[in-house]
Structure formats: structure tokens, C-alpha cells
DOSESE-198326 format. One record per residue: residue in one letter; x, y, z of N, C-alpha, C in turn. Coordinates in steps of 0.1 Angstrom, whole numbers, plus 5000, padded with zeros to 4 digits. Layout:
// DOSESE-198326
ATOM  code  n_east  n_north  n_up  ca_east  ca_north  ca_up  c_east  c_north  c_up
ATOM     A       X        Y     Z        X         Y      Z       X        Y     Z
...
//
This chain:
// DOSESE-198326
ATOM  code  n_east  n_north  n_up  ca_east  ca_north  ca_up  c_east  c_north  c_up
ATOM     M    4764     4971  5386     4776      4974   5380    4778     4970  5366
ATOM     N    4773     4956  5361     4775      4953   5349    4768     4961  5338
ATOM     K    4755     4967  5343     4748      4974   5334    4756     4987  5331
ATOM     R    4759     4993  5340     4769      5008   5340    4778     5005  5329
ATOM     L    4785     4993  5330     4798      4990   5323    4794     4989  5308
ATOM     L    4782     4982  5306     4777      4979   5292    4773     4991  5289
ATOM     L    4766     5001  5295     4763      5016   5289    4775     5024  5284
ATOM     I    4783     5023  5292     4797      5030   5290    4802     5027  5276
ATOM     M    4803     5013  5275     4809      5007   5263    4800     5009  5252
ATOM     M    4788     5009  5253     4779      5012   5241    4781     5026  5236
ATOM     L    4783     5035  5247     4785      5049   5243    4799     5052  5238
ATOM     L    4808     5044  5242     4823      5047   5237    4825     5041  5224
ATOM     S    4820     5027  5221     4822      5020   5209    4821     5028  5195
ATOM     P    4809     5036  5194     4811      5045   5182    4821     5057  5179
ATOM     I    4823     5060  5191     4834      5070   5190    4848     5064  5186
ATOM     L    4851     5052  5194     4866      5045   5189    4865     5041  5176
ATOM     L    4853     5035  5171     4853      5030   5155    4854     5041  5147
ATOM     A    4848     5052  5151     4848      5066   5141    4864     5070  5140
ATOM     A    4868     5068  5152     4884      5074   5151    4892     5065  5141
ATOM     C    4889     5051  5141     4897      5043   5135    4895     5043  5119
ATOM     S    4883     5047  5117     4878      5047   5103    4878     5060  5095
ATOM     T    4880     5072  5103     4882      5085   5096    4894     5083  5085
ATOM     E    4891     5094  5076     4904      5093   5067    4914     5094  5072
ATOM     G    4919     5103  5082     4932      5104   5087    4933     5097  5101
ATOM     G    4924     5086  5102     4925      5081   5115    4937     5074  5120
ATOM     P    4940     5071  5132     4951      5067   5137    4955     5054  5132
ATOM     L    4946     5044  5126     4949      5031   5121    4953     5030  5106
ATOM     A    4947     5042  5098     4950      5043   5087    4966     5046  5083
ATOM     A    4974     5051  5091     4987      5056   5088    4997     5048  5095
ATOM     I    4994     5034  5101     5002      5024   5105    5004     5015  5094
ATOM     Y    5017     5013  5093     5020      5002   5081    5023     4989  5088
ATOM     T    5021     4978  5082     5022      4964   5086    5037     4960  5083
ATOM     G    5046     4964  5075     5056      4961   5072    5061     4962  5056
ATOM     Q    5072     4960  5054     5075      4961   5041    5084     4948  5034
ATOM     R    5080     4947  5022     5085      4934   5013    5091     4941  5001
ATOM     T    5101     4936  4998     5106      4938   4986    5111     4928  4974
ATOM     H    5106     4929  4964     5108      4918   4952    5116     4927  4943
ATOM     Y    5124     4915  4935     5132      4922   4926    5126     4916  4911
ATOM     Y    5126     4923  4902     5121      4918   4889    5133     4922  4878
ATOM     P    5133     4912  4869     5142      4914   4857    5136     4922  4847
ATOM     T    5134     4935  4849     5128      4944   4838    5134     4959  4840
ATOM     A    5133     4967  4832     5138      4980   4834    5129     4987  4842
ATOM     F    5133     4999  4846     5125      5009   4855    5113     5011  4850
ATOM     Q    5113     5022  4839     5100      5026   4834    5090     5016  4832
ATOM     P    5089     5004  4826     5081      4995   4824    5076     4990  4837
ATOM     T    5084     4989  4848     5079      4985   4861    5071     4996  4865
ATOM     L    5077     5007  4866     5067      5017   4873    5053     5018  4867
ATOM     A    5053     5018  4854     5041      5020   4847    5031     5007  4851
ATOM     A    5037     4994  4851     5029      4982   4855    5025     4983  4870
ATOM     A    5034     4990  4880     5030      4991   4893    5017     5000  4894
ATOM     T    5018     5010  4888     5007      5019   4887    4993     5013  4882
ATOM     Q    4996     5006  4871     4984      4998   4865    4977     4988  4874
ATOM     V    4987     4980  4881     4982      4970   4892    4974     4978  4902
ATOM     L    4978     4990  4909     4973      4996   4919    4959     4999  4914
ATOM     G    4958     5002  4902     4943      5006   4896    4936     4994  4895
ATOM     R    4942     4982  4891     4933      4971   4891    4929     4965  4904
ATOM     M    4936     4970  4914     4935      4967   4929    4923     4978  4933
ATOM     H    4916     4985  4925     4908      4996   4930    4915     5006  4940
ATOM     C    4927     5009  4939     4934      5020   4945    4933     5032  4939
ATOM     V    4933     5042  4948     4933      5057   4940    4947     5063  4944
ATOM     I    4954     5066  4933     4967      5072   4934    4968     5086  4940
ATOM     L    4972     5088  4952     4972      5101   4958    4984     5110  4953
ATOM     N    4996     5107  4951     5006      5112   4945    5019     5103  4943
ATOM     T    5026     5107  4934     5039      5100   4931    5051     5109  4933
ATOM     E    5061     5105  4940     5072      5113   4942    5086     5106  4938
ATOM     T    5097     5113  4938     5108      5106   4935    5116     5105  4948
ATOM     A    5122     5093  4949     5127      5088   4961    5143     5091  4960
ATOM     G    5147     5104  4966     5160      5111   4967    5161     5117  4951
ATOM     T    5171     5115  4944     5176      5121   4932    5168     5113  4922
ATOM     S    5165     5118  4911     5155      5111   4901    5161     5099  4896
ATOM     P    5174     5094  4895     5177      5080   4893    5175     5071  4904
ATOM     Q    5171     5074  4916     5169      5068   4930    5156     5059  4927
ATOM     G    5147     5064  4919     5133      5056   4919    5120     5066  4921
ATOM     S    5107     5061  4924     5097      5066   4926    5090     5061  4936
ATOM     I    5082     5067  4946     5072      5064   4954    5059     5066  4950
ATOM     I    5051     5057  4949     5037      5058   4947    5029     5056  4960
ATOM     H    5021     5067  4963     5013      5066   4975    4997     5066  4971
ATOM     A    4991     5055  4976     4977      5053   4971    4967     5049  4984
ATOM     R    4956     5047  4981     4948      5042   4991    4935     5034  4984
ATOM     N    4931     5025  4993     4919      5018   4988    4910     5018  4999
ATOM     G    4902     5025  5001     4891      5029   5011    4899     5034  5022
ATOM     H    4900     5029  5032     4910      5034   5045    4924     5028  5044
ATOM     M    4926     5019  5035     4939      5013   5035    4947     5021  5028
ATOM     L    4959     5024  5034     4969      5031   5025    4980     5021  5021
ATOM     V    4987     5026  5008     4996      5017   5001    5006     5026  4998
ATOM     D    5018     5021  5001     5031      5028   4996    5037     5019  4986
ATOM     V    5042     5021  4973     5049      5012   4965    5061     5018  4961
ATOM     T    5074     5015  4964     5086      5022   4960    5093     5014  4948
ATOM     V    5094     5020  4939     5102      5015   4925    5113     5019  4925
ATOM     T    5125     5011  4925     5140      5017   4924    5148     5007  4916
ATOM     P    5154     5013  4905     5162      5007   4896    5175     5002  4901
ATOM     K    5179     4989  4900     5190      4983   4907    5201     4979  4895
ATOM     G    5199     4984  4882     5206      4981   4872    5199     4981  4859
ATOM     P    5204     4981  4847     5197      4983   4834    5185     4974  4833
ATOM     Q    5187     4962  4838     5175      4954   4837    5169     4946  4849
ATOM     V    5173     4953  4861     5168      4949   4874    5161     4960  4882
ATOM     T    5150     4959  4888     5141      4967   4893    5135     4963  4906
ATOM     A    5138     4970  4918     5134      4966   4931    5120     4972  4933
ATOM     V    5110     4966  4936     5096      4970   4941    5093     4966  4954
ATOM     A    5094     4977  4964     5090      4975   4978    5076     4979  4980
ATOM     T    5066     4972  4989     5053      4976   4989    5052     4976  5004
ATOM     R    5045     4985  5010     5040      4987   5024    5025     4989  5025
ATOM     F    5017     4980  5029     5004      4982   5030    5000     4985  5044
ATOM     G    4992     4994  5047     4984      5000   5060    4980     4990  5068
ATOM     L    4978     4994  5080     4974      4984   5089    4960     4975  5087
ATOM     L    4953     4981  5077     4939      4976   5073    4942     4966  5063
ATOM     G    4954     4966  5056     4960      4957   5046    4962     4945  5051
ATOM     S    4968     4937  5042     4971      4922   5048    4981     4916  5041
ATOM     V    4987     4905  5044     4998      4898   5036    4991     4893  5023
ATOM     Q    4978     4892  5022     4972      4886   5009    4972     4898  5000
ATOM     D    4969     4909  5005     4970      4921   4997    4983     4923  4992
ATOM     D    4994     4920  4997     5009      4922   4992    5010     4912  4981
ATOM     Q    5007     4899  4985     5009      4887   4974    5001     4889  4963
ATOM     R    4989     4897  4963     4980      4897   4953    4989     4908  4945
ATOM     F    4992     4919  4949     4998      4928   4944    5010     4924  4935
ATOM     H    5020     4919  4941     5034      4912   4934    5028     4902  4923
ATOM     F    5017     4894  4925     5012      4883   4915    5007     4892  4904
ATOM     L    5000     4901  4904     4993      4909   4894    5004     4917  4885
ATOM     L    5016     4921  4894     5027      4928   4889    5036     4918  4880
ATOM     K    5038     4907  4886     5042      4896   4876    5036     4894  4862
ATOM     S    5024     4893  4865     5017      4890   4853    5016     4904  4843
ATOM     A    5014     4914  4850     5016      4927   4839    5028     4929  4833
ATOM     L    5039     4921  4841     5053      4924   4833    5055     4913  4824
ATOM     G    5047     4904  4822     5048      4891   4814    5057     4882  4820
ATOM     L    5058     4880  4833     5066      4871   4840    5062     4860  4845
ATOM     G    5050     4858  4843     5042      4844   4848    5029     4845  4853
//
């Protein structure tokens, strides 16, 4: 009985792993949560810095879209390997910008912390 179960698991494991690691695999589109940070900077420099930081994190920008009407901000969709990243940059005033990040299931809290650390550095805030 144990040999049969082992054989079945050996046959199914590559199939299950392949489903998780394909470009549109089920785990790639699940996000782990969202964090929002507020920066004392204008919208355009923050958006440019966020795009630059994603590049430094070896992410490929898939597309950028507006969030609602144009003054509402922008959403940057990116990926690093099989990990998806969404960054929403929203103006909250003339000198305050909110940056919300959502890392895919293959991302981690450390990825989020690294992004915001690099963003602060790129904006000259520390």
C-alpha cells in the first residue's frame, strides 16, 4: 500500500509543481496583502522613484494604468520571475503621496520592506 501511494505522489508532484510555477499559474495571481505608506513628496517624483525601485528589484514592468480618473493616481503592474507586484501611487495633497504595494503569494514581507526602504532612499528621505 505504501509503495502505491509513493508511486502516485511521485507521478503527481511534477504536475502540481508545474501548475504553481507556470506564468499564469494559480499561485502567481494570489496576493498576500496590501500595505500603504505615505511619503512627503509630490506625485510625479514618487511615481518615477517607484518605477526606478521596481527596476532595482529586478522586476519587469508589465504595464501602468491610471487608477480611476487621472488625478487619482497610477497602478504599476510588474513581475519578478513568478512573483507579481502591484504598486499603486496616489496623490493625497500637493506634497503627500500614498504608495500601496501588493506582492504576490510568492513574495514576502521582506520584499515589501525592501521596496519601501529603497523608495525612501530614492526619494532622499533616509
